[in-house]
C-alpha positions as CSV (number, residue, x, y, z in Angstrom):
1,M,128.8,113.4,158.3
2,K,125.5,112.0,159.4
3,G,124.9,115.1,161.5
4,K,125.1,117.2,158.3
5,K,122.7,114.8,156.5
6,N,120.2,115.1,159.3
7,I,120.3,118.9,159.1
8,I,119.8,118.7,155.3
9,Y,116.9,116.2,155.9
10,L,115.3,118.4,158.5
11,M,115.6,121.5,156.3
12,L,114.0,119.6,153.5
13,V,111.1,118.5,155.6
14,L,110.5,122.1,156.8
15,T,110.8,123.5,153.3
16,V,108.3,121.0,152.0
17,T,106.0,121.7,154.9
18,L,106.0,125.4,154.1
19,L,105.1,124.7,150.5
20,I,102.1,122.5,151.2
21,T,98.4,123.7,150.8
22,G,95.1,122.5,152.2
23,C,94.5,123.2,155.9
24,G,93.0,120.1,157.5
25,K,93.7,117.9,154.6
26,T,96.3,115.5,153.3
27,A,98.8,118.1,152.1
28,K,99.8,118.4,148.5
29,L,102.7,120.5,147.1
30,K,101.7,123.6,145.2
31,D,104.0,122.6,142.4
32,N,104.1,118.8,142.3
33,T,107.3,118.6,140.2
34,T,109.4,115.5,139.4
35,A,111.9,115.0,142.1
36,V,113.7,112.1,140.4
37,S,113.2,110.7,136.9
38,L,114.2,107.3,135.7
39,K,113.7,105.2,132.6
40,G,109.9,104.9,132.1
41,D,109.0,106.3,135.5
42,K,109.5,109.1,138.0
43,I,109.3,110.0,141.7
44,S,107.3,113.1,142.2
45,S,108.0,115.7,144.9
46,N,104.6,114.7,146.5
47,D,105.7,111.1,146.6
48,F,109.0,112.1,148.2
49,Y,107.3,114.3,150.8
50,N,104.8,111.6,151.8
51,E,107.7,109.2,152.3
52,L,109.7,111.7,154.3
53,K,107.0,112.5,156.7
54,K,106.3,108.9,157.8
55,D,109.1,108.9,160.4
56,S,109.9,112.5,160.8
57,I,107.6,113.7,163.6
58,E,110.2,113.8,166.4
59,K,112.7,115.6,164.2
60,L,110.0,118.0,163.2
61,I,109.1,118.7,166.8
62,N,112.7,119.4,167.6
63,M,112.8,121.8,164.7
64,I,109.7,123.6,166.0
65,D,111.2,123.9,169.5
66,H,114.5,125.2,168.2
67,K,112.6,127.9,166.3
68,L,110.6,128.8,169.5
69,L,113.4,128.6,172.1
70,D,116.8,129.3,170.6
71,K,116.2,133.1,170.5
72,K,114.4,133.3,173.8
73,Y,117.0,131.2,175.6
74,P,120.3,131.9,173.9
75,S,123.1,129.5,174.9
76,D,125.3,130.8,177.8
77,S,127.9,129.7,180.2
78,E,125.3,128.2,182.5
79,E,124.0,126.0,179.8
80,E,127.4,125.1,178.7
81,S,128.4,124.1,182.2
82,S,125.2,122.0,182.6
83,I,125.8,120.2,179.3
84,N,129.5,119.5,180.0
85,S,128.6,118.2,183.5
86,Q,126.1,115.7,182.0
87,I,128.6,114.6,179.4
88,E,131.3,114.1,182.0
89,N,128.9,112.1,184.0
90,I,128.1,109.8,181.1
91,K,131.8,109.5,180.2
92,S,132.6,108.4,183.8
93,Y,130.9,105.1,183.1
94,Y,133.0,104.5,180.0
95,K,136.4,105.7,181.0
96,D,138.3,102.8,179.3
97,S,136.5,102.7,176.0
98,E,135.6,105.5,173.6
99,D,133.8,103.0,171.5
100,S,131.5,102.0,174.4
101,Y,130.8,105.7,175.1
102,L,129.8,106.4,171.5
103,A,127.7,103.2,171.5
104,A,126.0,104.3,174.7
105,I,125.1,107.8,173.4
106,K,123.9,106.2,170.2
107,S,121.6,103.8,172.1
108,Y,120.2,106.3,174.6
109,F,120.2,109.5,172.6
110,G,120.2,108.4,169.0
111,V,123.3,110.4,168.1
112,N,126.6,109.5,166.5
113,S,129.0,112.1,168.0
114,E,129.5,114.2,171.0
115,E,128.7,117.3,169.0
116,E,125.3,115.9,168.2
117,L,124.8,114.9,171.8
118,K,125.5,118.5,172.9
119,N,122.8,119.7,170.5
120,V,120.3,117.3,172.0
121,L,121.2,118.3,175.6
122,S,121.1,122.0,174.6
123,L,117.5,121.7,173.4
124,E,116.5,119.8,176.5
125,Y,118.1,122.5,178.7
126,K,116.1,125.1,176.9
127,R,112.9,123.1,177.1
128,E,113.3,122.7,180.9
129,K,113.9,126.4,181.3
130,A,110.8,127.2,179.1
131,V,108.6,124.8,181.0
132,K,109.7,126.1,184.4
133,D,109.1,129.7,183.3
134,Y,105.7,128.9,181.9
135,V,104.6,127.0,185.0
136,N,106.0,129.7,187.3
137,K,104.2,132.4,185.4
138,N,100.9,130.6,185.6
139,I,100.9,130.1,189.4
140,T,98.0,132.0,190.9
141,D,98.0,134.5,193.8
142,A,95.5,132.2,195.5
143,E,98.0,129.3,195.4
144,I,100.8,131.5,196.7
145,K,98.6,132.8,199.6
146,K,97.6,129.3,200.5
147,Y,101.2,128.1,200.6
148,Y,102.2,131.2,202.6
149,D,99.4,130.6,205.2
150,E,100.2,126.9,205.6
151,N,103.9,126.6,205.2
152,I,105.7,129.9,206.0
153,Y,106.7,130.5,209.6
154,G,108.9,132.8,211.6
155,D,112.2,131.4,212.9
156,I,112.0,129.6,216.2
157,K,114.7,129.5,218.9
158,A,115.0,126.5,221.1
159,S,117.2,124.4,223.3
160,H,117.0,120.7,223.6
161,I,118.3,117.7,225.5
162,L,118.9,114.7,223.3
163,I,118.8,111.1,224.5
164,S,120.0,109.1,221.6
165,V,118.8,105.5,220.8
166,K,122.0,103.5,220.4
167,T,121.3,100.4,218.4
168,D,123.1,98.5,215.6
169,D,122.2,96.0,212.9
170,K,123.5,93.1,215.0
171,M,120.7,93.6,217.5
172,S,117.4,91.7,217.3
173,D,114.1,93.7,217.1
174,D,113.5,92.9,220.8
175,E,116.9,94.2,221.8
176,K,116.4,97.4,219.8
177,E,113.0,98.0,221.4
178,K,114.5,97.6,224.9
179,V,117.2,100.2,224.1
180,K,114.6,102.5,222.7
181,E,112.4,102.1,225.8
182,K,115.4,102.7,228.1
183,A,116.1,106.0,226.2
184,R,112.5,107.1,226.5
185,K,112.4,106.4,230.3
186,K,115.6,108.4,230.7
187,A,114.0,111.3,228.9
188,E,110.9,111.1,231.0
189,K,113.1,111.2,234.1
190,I,114.7,114.4,232.9
191,I,111.3,115.9,232.3
192,K,110.4,115.1,236.0
193,E,113.5,116.9,237.1
194,L,112.5,119.9,235.1
195,D,109.0,119.7,236.7
196,E,110.8,119.8,240.1
197,G,112.4,123.1,239.1
198,K,115.9,122.1,238.0
199,K,117.5,124.3,235.4
200,F,117.2,123.2,231.7
201,S,120.7,124.3,230.8
202,D,122.2,122.3,233.7
203,L,120.3,119.2,232.7
204,A,121.4,119.6,229.1
205,K,125.1,119.7,230.1
206,K,124.6,116.7,232.3
207,Y,122.5,114.4,230.1
208,S,122.4,115.5,226.5
209,D,124.0,113.3,223.8
210,D,124.2,116.2,221.4
211,D,127.9,117.1,221.8
212,A,127.6,120.1,219.4
213,N,125.5,122.2,221.9
214,K,125.3,120.4,225.3
215,D,127.9,122.7,226.7
216,K,125.8,125.7,225.7
217,G,122.9,124.3,227.6
218,G,121.4,122.7,224.5
219,D,121.0,126.0,222.7
220,L,120.2,125.4,219.0
221,G,119.8,129.1,218.0
222,Y,117.2,130.1,215.5
223,F,115.9,127.6,212.9
224,N,113.0,127.1,210.5
225,K,110.8,124.3,209.3
226,D,113.0,122.7,206.7
227,E,116.0,122.7,209.0
228,M,114.6,120.3,211.5
229,D,113.1,116.8,211.7
230,G,109.3,117.1,211.2
231,S,108.3,115.9,214.7
232,F,110.9,118.2,216.3
233,W,109.6,121.2,214.4
234,N,106.0,120.5,215.1
235,A,106.6,120.1,218.8
236,A,108.7,123.3,219.0
237,L,106.1,125.2,217.1
238,A,103.3,124.2,219.4
239,L,105.1,125.4,222.5
240,K,104.8,128.8,224.1
241,K,107.9,130.9,224.8
242,N,109.9,129.5,227.8
243,E,107.7,126.3,227.8
244,Y,109.2,122.8,227.5
245,T,107.7,119.6,226.1
246,K,105.9,117.5,228.8
247,E,106.5,114.3,226.8
248,P,109.7,113.1,225.0
249,V,109.7,114.0,221.3
250,E,110.8,111.1,219.1
251,S,112.9,111.8,216.0
252,S,115.3,110.0,213.8
253,Y,118.0,110.9,216.3
254,G,116.3,109.6,219.5
255,Y,114.3,111.4,222.1
256,H,114.3,115.2,222.7
257,I,113.1,117.4,225.5
258,I,112.6,120.8,223.8
259,L,112.6,124.3,225.5
260,K,111.2,127.1,223.3
261,T,113.2,130.3,224.0
262,G,112.1,132.6,221.2
263,E,110.0,133.0,218.0
264,K,110.2,135.7,215.2
265,E,107.4,137.1,213.1
266,K,107.3,135.4,209.7
267,K,108.3,137.3,206.7
268,T,105.8,139.3,204.7
269,L,104.0,137.7,201.7
270,K,105.7,140.2,199.4
271,G,109.1,139.3,200.8
272,V,108.8,135.5,200.1
273,K,106.4,135.5,197.1
274,S,109.2,134.9,194.6
275,S,110.7,131.9,196.6
276,I,107.2,130.5,197.1
277,K,106.6,130.5,193.3
278,E,109.9,128.7,192.8
279,T,108.9,126.1,195.4
280,L,105.5,125.6,193.9
281,T,106.9,125.3,190.4
282,T,109.3,122.6,191.5
283,D,106.6,120.8,193.5
284,K,104.2,120.8,190.5
285,L,106.7,119.4,188.1
286,S,107.9,116.8,190.6
287,N,104.5,115.6,191.6
288,D,103.1,115.4,188.0
289,K,105.5,114.1,185.4
290,T,102.9,114.8,182.7
291,L,103.0,118.5,183.3
292,Y,106.4,118.8,181.5
293,Y,104.9,117.6,178.2
294,K,101.6,119.3,178.6
295,T,103.4,122.6,179.1
296,L,105.5,122.1,176.0
297,M,102.3,121.6,174.1
298,S,100.8,124.8,175.6
299,I,103.9,126.7,174.7
300,R,103.6,125.5,171.1
301,E,99.8,126.4,171.0
302,D,100.5,129.8,172.4
303,N,103.0,130.4,169.6
304,K,100.3,129.4,167.0
305,V,102.0,126.2,165.9
306,T,99.6,124.5,163.5
307,F,100.0,121.5,161.2
308,K,98.7,122.0,157.7
309,D,98.9,118.3,157.0
310,N,96.5,115.9,158.8
311,D,98.9,113.1,158.8
312,L,101.6,115.1,160.6
313,K,99.0,116.5,163.0
314,K,97.9,113.0,163.9
315,Q,101.5,111.9,164.3
316,Y,102.2,114.8,166.6
317,N,99.1,114.1,168.8
318,D,99.9,110.4,168.9
319,Y,103.5,111.1,169.8
320,M,102.7,113.6,172.6
321,D,99.9,111.3,173.9
322,N,102.4,108.5,174.2
323,L,104.9,110.7,176.1
324,I,102.1,111.8,178.5
325,K,101.0,108.2,179.1
326,Q,104.5,107.1,179.9
327,A,105.0,110.1,182.2
328,N,101.6,109.3,183.9
329,N,102.7,105.8,184.5
330,S,105.9,107.1,186.1
331,T,104.0,109.4,188.3
332,N,101.6,106.6,189.4
333,A,104.6,104.3,190.1
334,Q,106.1,106.8,192.7
């Protein structure tokens, strides 16, 4: 029932907003009629409008975004699946109590039913799609080229010998350091054997702790940057073909001796441009939490959203400024 009342309320606010005059002023209705009469007094439509707008800015923003996004991003099975997944996740915390579930969505989302919650989640889904599309569209060719030059590589093929560092939480720091040093010295000994001319694949079969590939001479096949520990990737990248590392390479798994056996040409810029834009979009939104709200403001501005009432305009600016400040604090806290 309250959902219907909210809809009626929002429609009234929009209707009243469309009737007002006076750009850049405190808006007045063209026809300031009596909304309610009572003995010896009355409530005018202007009085009613001024009272309504005091706490209506979030609802008005939601109305605006529905107008802008509902047609551009019509609900589909993907949206429905996302919404249902979120609702099931919320429900998982309140399996034993429907009342607790309803109280929770009231507290966190300001809704009184699951249908109202779906409407809230639907709008947020559309906003996220709109923001991602907008940021993606505005990524420059210069940004794409820079990312391509600095982060796109051809696949590398390599073999390795892993000497793992076998420690546990019961060990003291000194004990852990001794185990680590022992593993490093073992790796250095293997490198000396390579320097003496022994075959890499034979040493991998004999010494490597990587059971997945030791019997293949340590062959890892082809891989790229995001598939390997950073130190391992950097060491392999720096090697020439058929060259092995002269010092043990430390990673989260232990110590490696790496033999580079092949390297492919990296893909063309045209071939990876789309995926680079997706990556840059994700990175931008992850690294700057304020960008989400700033982009929504830009989308509204691009669609010529203007407020004819100075009070509503101030409420909107204050509301968005507050969201941006909160997001900025979140970014700085990371």
